[in-house]
VMD Tcl script that draws the C-alpha trace (Angstrom):
set ca {
  {33.94 132.07 79.24}
  {35.42 134.62 81.32}
  {33.73 133.22 84.44}
  {35.32 129.79 83.19}
  {38.65 131.06 83.26}
  {38.26 132.94 86.36}
  {37.33 129.58 88.13}
  {40.16 127.55 86.39}
  {42.42 130.51 87.73}
  {41.12 130.10 91.47}
  {41.29 126.33 91.52}
  {44.50 126.09 90.17}
  {45.63 129.12 92.36}
  {44.05 127.27 95.71}
  {45.50 123.75 94.77}
  {49.20 125.05 94.23}
  {49.17 127.18 97.53}
  {47.44 123.88 99.57}
  {50.64 121.45 97.76}
  {53.05 120.10 100.16}
  {55.33 118.26 97.89}
  {56.96 119.12 94.29}
  {55.68 115.92 93.06}
  {52.12 117.27 93.49}
  {53.03 120.51 91.44}
  {54.13 118.48 88.81}
  {50.11 116.75 88.44}
  {48.59 120.17 88.78}
  {50.73 121.73 86.22}
  {49.68 118.75 83.89}
  {45.96 119.07 84.71}
  {45.84 122.62 83.80}
  {48.29 123.58 81.45}
  {49.37 120.50 79.77}
  {48.15 119.13 76.58}
  {44.81 117.51 77.65}
  {44.54 120.29 80.86}
  {41.54 122.21 81.39}
  {43.08 125.42 80.15}
  {44.38 123.76 76.95}
  {40.62 122.72 76.55}
  {39.83 126.89 76.38}
  {41.65 127.39 73.90}
  {40.90 124.52 71.78}
  {37.25 126.20 72.01}
  {38.21 129.49 70.65}
  {36.83 128.73 67.56}
  {33.08 128.84 68.88}
  {33.87 132.53 69.95}
  {32.77 135.50 67.88}
  {35.73 136.82 65.82}
  {35.55 140.24 67.42}
  {35.63 138.52 70.69}
  {38.60 136.21 70.23}
  {41.60 138.66 71.15}
  {40.15 139.77 74.34}
  {39.51 135.94 75.17}
  {43.00 134.82 74.13}
  {44.22 137.91 76.30}
  {42.62 136.67 79.60}
  {43.70 132.76 78.79}
  {47.28 133.91 78.50}
  {47.02 136.12 81.83}
  {45.42 133.43 83.64}
  {48.63 130.71 82.32}
  {50.95 133.21 83.27}
  {49.60 133.64 86.69}
  {49.42 129.58 87.29}
  {52.94 129.45 85.71}
  {54.52 132.17 87.98}
  {52.73 130.79 91.20}
  {53.89 127.38 89.97}
  {57.46 128.25 90.00}
  {57.21 130.65 93.27}
  {55.95 127.12 95.26}
  {58.26 124.91 93.84}
  {61.80 127.24 94.80}
  {60.31 127.43 98.42}
  {59.28 123.93 98.65}
  {62.90 122.86 97.05}
  {64.47 125.26 100.22}
  {62.24 123.65 102.72}
  {63.22 120.11 101.65}
  {66.88 121.45 101.40}
  {66.86 122.79 104.78}
  {65.34 119.35 105.78}
  {67.80 117.61 104.85}
  {70.69 119.45 106.08}
  {69.31 119.15 109.56}
  {68.97 115.62 109.01}
  {72.51 115.29 107.67}
  {74.50 117.38 109.97}
  {78.23 116.39 110.65}
  {79.88 116.49 113.45}
  {83.17 117.60 112.94}
  {84.64 116.93 116.09}
  {84.12 113.35 115.80}
  {86.38 110.89 115.05}
  {87.06 109.88 110.88}
  {85.98 106.01 110.14}
  {89.28 104.23 109.88}
  {90.11 103.00 106.31}
  {90.67 99.13 106.82}
  {93.07 98.21 104.12}
  {93.40 94.68 103.66}
  {96.89 92.99 102.72}
  {98.45 89.85 101.39}
  {97.62 86.31 102.81}
  {100.41 84.51 104.28}
  {100.16 82.14 101.57}
  {99.97 84.63 98.71}
  {103.56 86.48 100.33}
  {105.14 82.98 99.86}
  {104.37 82.35 96.38}
  {105.18 85.93 95.05}
  {108.76 85.44 97.13}
  {108.93 81.73 95.40}
  {108.51 82.85 92.37}
  {110.51 86.35 92.36}
  {113.45 83.65 93.26}
  {112.67 81.41 90.34}
  {112.10 83.70 87.86}
  {115.17 85.68 88.48}
  {116.88 82.26 87.90}
  {114.89 82.42 84.76}
  {112.27 80.24 84.92}
  {108.46 80.59 84.01}
  {105.58 80.34 85.64}
  {102.95 78.03 84.30}
  {99.40 77.16 85.61}
  {97.31 74.27 84.56}
  {93.75 72.98 85.34}
  {92.78 71.69 88.72}
  {90.31 69.00 87.37}
  {93.01 66.82 85.80}
  {92.41 63.69 83.70}
  {93.95 60.50 85.66}
  {96.29 60.43 82.38}
  {98.15 63.72 82.94}
  {98.00 63.24 86.85}
  {98.93 59.93 87.21}
  {100.05 57.48 83.68}
  {102.23 60.45 81.99}
  {104.06 60.65 85.74}
  {104.84 57.16 85.99}
  {102.45 56.55 88.42}
  {100.81 52.71 87.86}
  {97.55 51.73 88.13}
  {97.97 49.83 91.22}
  {99.31 52.64 93.53}
  {98.41 53.77 96.70}
  {97.75 56.95 95.22}
  {95.05 56.54 93.07}
  {93.15 54.74 96.13}
  {89.76 56.85 95.98}
  {90.67 57.02 100.33}
  {93.58 59.07 98.57}
  {92.48 61.27 95.73}
  {88.73 62.50 94.92}
  {87.71 60.77 91.91}
  {84.88 62.57 89.50}
  {85.12 59.46 87.43}
  {87.29 56.99 86.80}
  {89.02 59.57 83.95}
  {89.15 62.43 85.74}
  {90.19 63.76 88.96}
  {90.84 66.57 91.13}
  {94.67 66.84 90.99}
  {96.95 65.74 93.66}
  {99.84 67.31 92.63}
  {100.62 69.93 89.74}
  {103.21 67.82 88.09}
  {100.62 67.20 85.39}
  {101.55 71.48 84.41}
  {104.71 69.68 83.68}
  {103.54 66.49 81.33}
  {101.32 69.12 79.87}
  {104.08 71.32 78.96}
  {106.64 68.90 77.78}
  {104.20 67.03 75.33}
  {104.45 70.48 73.41}
  {108.10 69.18 72.83}
  {109.22 72.82 72.85}
  {112.83 72.27 74.77}
  {114.67 73.75 76.68}
  {111.86 74.16 79.68}
  {112.69 76.14 82.73}
  {109.63 76.47 84.85}
  {107.75 76.28 87.86}
  {103.77 75.34 88.37}
  {102.36 77.05 91.69}
  {98.68 76.06 92.27}
  {95.86 74.74 94.37}
  {95.77 70.22 94.43}
  {93.65 68.31 96.54}
  {93.89 65.03 98.54}
  {91.35 63.11 100.59}
  {93.18 63.44 104.45}
  {91.67 64.69 107.31}
  {91.93 68.08 108.21}
  {94.26 68.29 111.22}
  {97.34 70.81 112.44}
  {99.55 69.77 109.36}
  {97.17 68.31 106.81}
  {93.94 69.69 104.79}
  {92.11 68.27 101.89}
  {93.05 71.21 99.66}
  {96.23 73.15 99.85}
  {99.04 74.21 97.39}
  {102.33 73.23 95.61}
  {104.78 74.88 94.01}
  {106.85 72.24 91.22}
  {109.65 72.93 89.20}
  {111.06 70.94 85.83}
  {114.35 71.75 84.16}
  {114.66 69.97 80.65}
  {117.76 70.55 78.42}
  {120.97 68.55 77.37}
  {123.55 68.03 79.66}
  {121.23 68.91 83.15}
  {122.82 66.83 85.96}
  {122.47 66.11 89.59}
  {124.55 68.99 90.61}
  {122.46 71.29 88.67}
  {119.51 69.96 90.91}
  {121.74 70.53 94.00}
  {122.90 74.17 92.85}
  {119.13 75.31 91.98}
  {117.62 74.18 95.05}
  {120.74 75.42 97.44}
  {120.20 78.72 95.77}
  {116.49 78.84 96.73}
  {117.12 78.36 100.05}
  {119.31 80.67 100.60}
  {117.30 83.15 99.02}
  {114.10 81.96 101.26}
  {115.50 81.30 104.41}
  {118.81 82.95 104.44}
  {122.49 83.25 103.64}
  {123.68 81.09 106.02}
  {121.18 78.24 105.00}
  {122.58 74.67 104.29}
  {120.92 72.05 102.61}
  {121.61 68.33 102.77}
  {119.87 65.79 100.31}
  {118.61 62.31 101.39}
  {117.81 59.56 99.07}
  {114.11 58.71 98.50}
  {111.81 57.51 95.94}
  {109.21 59.33 93.70}
  {107.74 57.20 90.76}
  {108.59 60.26 88.14}
  {112.13 60.96 89.28}
  {115.11 58.88 89.38}
  {117.15 59.23 91.47}
  {115.18 60.93 93.83}
  {115.72 62.72 97.14}
  {114.18 65.10 99.65}
  {115.76 67.94 100.65}
  {116.46 69.40 104.32}
  {117.58 72.56 105.29}
  {119.48 73.79 108.00}
  {117.12 75.14 111.02}
  {117.31 79.24 110.68}
  {115.61 79.11 113.82}
  {118.67 77.92 116.10}
  {121.42 77.88 113.02}
  {121.64 73.84 113.34}
  {122.19 73.69 116.57}
  {118.89 71.96 117.70}
  {115.67 73.68 118.79}
  {112.05 72.96 119.26}
  {111.08 74.08 116.23}
  {113.37 71.54 114.26}
  {112.81 69.06 116.89}
  {116.41 69.31 118.29}
  {117.67 67.61 115.16}
  {119.07 71.16 113.39}
  {117.12 69.99 110.39}
  {114.15 70.98 108.50}
  {112.26 68.70 105.85}
  {111.22 71.19 102.91}
  {111.00 69.34 99.48}
  {111.47 66.17 97.22}
  {113.21 66.20 94.05}
  {115.05 64.11 91.67}
  {115.62 63.60 87.84}
  {113.07 62.98 85.68}
  {112.74 59.30 85.13}
  {113.40 58.00 81.49}
  {109.72 56.72 81.09}
  {108.16 59.99 82.11}
  {109.85 61.54 78.61}
  {108.76 58.63 76.46}
  {105.57 59.10 77.56}
  {105.23 62.64 76.85}
  {107.04 62.50 73.42}
  {110.87 63.40 74.16}
  {113.80 61.01 73.41}
  {115.06 60.68 76.94}
  {118.57 60.03 75.23}
  {118.81 63.25 74.11}
  {118.16 65.27 77.10}
  {117.97 65.29 80.84}
  {116.34 67.20 83.93}
  {115.17 67.66 87.35}
  {111.95 68.21 88.72}
  {111.41 69.38 92.24}
  {107.85 70.19 94.55}
  {107.22 71.91 97.68}
  {104.60 72.77 99.29}
  {103.25 76.31 99.88}
  {101.84 76.41 103.15}
  {105.04 74.33 104.35}
  {107.20 77.28 103.51}
  {104.63 79.76 104.99}
  {104.33 77.59 108.21}
  {108.47 77.77 108.42}
  {108.66 81.30 107.33}
  {106.25 82.31 110.07}
  {106.41 79.99 112.46}
  {103.22 79.30 112.40}
  {102.14 75.83 114.19}
  {99.04 74.84 112.86}
  {98.07 74.71 109.47}
  {94.17 75.09 110.05}
  {95.26 79.17 110.96}
  {96.09 80.00 107.23}
  {92.22 78.94 106.73}
  {89.78 80.18 109.39}
  {89.93 83.43 108.07}
  {90.75 85.00 111.77}
  {91.47 88.55 111.76}
  {93.29 88.64 114.39}
  {95.51 85.80 113.74}
  {96.07 87.44 109.29}
  {96.58 90.77 110.75}
  {100.08 90.01 112.26}
  {101.45 89.58 108.80}
}
mol new
graphics top color blue
foreach p $ca { graphics top sphere $p radius 0.5 }
foreach p [lrange $ca 0 end-1] q [lrange $ca 1 end] { graphics top cylinder $p $q radius 0.2 }
display resetview
């Protein structure tokens, strides 16, 4: 038994001394001191030792165990120290080098313009309402008084998923959804992405953004519409901004108009920015058509209201004097970092 214990001690210490990794030390511990280890096996065989020799053999086993455990801990500490030193050599930090710059992003021009529009209308008591980008034909066209033979329903202009579902061409469907709930009065804007089958160029894109507004209440007149949009223009483009309304046609409003703002670049004198006219077209608007009320379950004899719609990209292009809409979508950091 003594020879066996001495052999176990020598082999264990030899293996420990030759170890060069912490993982190897753990394997040695398991091999000699684990539940199925060699030293544990000796202890289990103590029943075969004469009773008078058991104390002596037990003492020898404990001495061998203590020596192995001590050498394991010493070697483990040494290997850990060497590993730490090696790590420090590899991870030396040169404090004289310039620090890495923290690149912090900022809002996209479209987002800045949208936040400004929302701020203005929220300040006038409007709420912001969003709706689905994939819309039913009924809400996108029918409930907005757009008949089946209207040019906007041509597949060359609109993305149809099937005959009943389209990618919305405007955010007006959100207005129809709010009106059919019947909760009056209504003062809302509906910003969001819209889709039309347009070729990509400096002023067109198959995907862009609109902000449309709706007011429905008793005794709303065209004067309310003009006053609201004039206040919006002054807040957005400057206190000296003037507005003018030109007759137009939209299926869902009657009467309808397009609104121009005085050129904030030249003050209305005429320049390259406004093409010499002194005015810039900015949005479409009008009084909500009685037929739209009827299709949304509202009595047109009880209320009146107005609606308007503006392209968000158009506001961004004008506000920041950008001459090509494609720049907003190309993600060129040289362009975007200017804002």
